[in-house]
C-alpha positions, 0 to 999 in steps of 0.5 A: 301306515296311512297315506295322505290324500291330499291332490287328485292324482293320490285320490287316483292313485289311491281308487285304483289302488283298491278298485274303486271299493269294487265288491267291499264292505263297511266291516265298523265305523267309528267317530270321535266328536271331540265333545267329553265330560270330565270327572266333576261332571263338567261337560266340553259340547264342542265338535272340535276333533270331529274324526271319522273312521272306516275300516274297509274288508274287500274280496281281493288279495293282498289288500283284503282289509284298509282303513280310511281316516277322515279328519274335520268330517263335516257331512256323513249320510249313512243309510243302511238297510235292514237284514233281508239286505246286501251291503256290498259295495259295487264302485264308489267316487272319489274327489276333492272339491273346494279342497275337501274330500268327498267320497259317494258309495253305490252299492247293491240292493 
C-alpha cells in the first residue's frame, strides 16, 4: 500500500512510524529516467519520468521493510563506501522545502 506524503504533518507522522530511519539500511535502488531506445534504434533522450524507488530494511518488528518512491527526482547524492565500512542509517531528516521533499541520512562509518 502506498501513502502519499505532501505535508509537514505527513512527513512527521511517517518519520515517527519508521523511527527516523534508525538502524535501517538501503537494500536496493531502482531509477527510471523515461529515456529509451525503441525497436528501430531511435532514441527518446528526455528524462521526463525521473522516478526513484528505494527499498529500506530495518531492525523493527512490524515495519521491517518499506519502500519509498520519489517522482520527478531532481537530485540524488549517494556516496557508498567500500566493504570495509557498514551502511546502517543512524538517523535521518525529511523536510519539505519549496514544495519539494528532501531527505538527508546520517550513517555509521
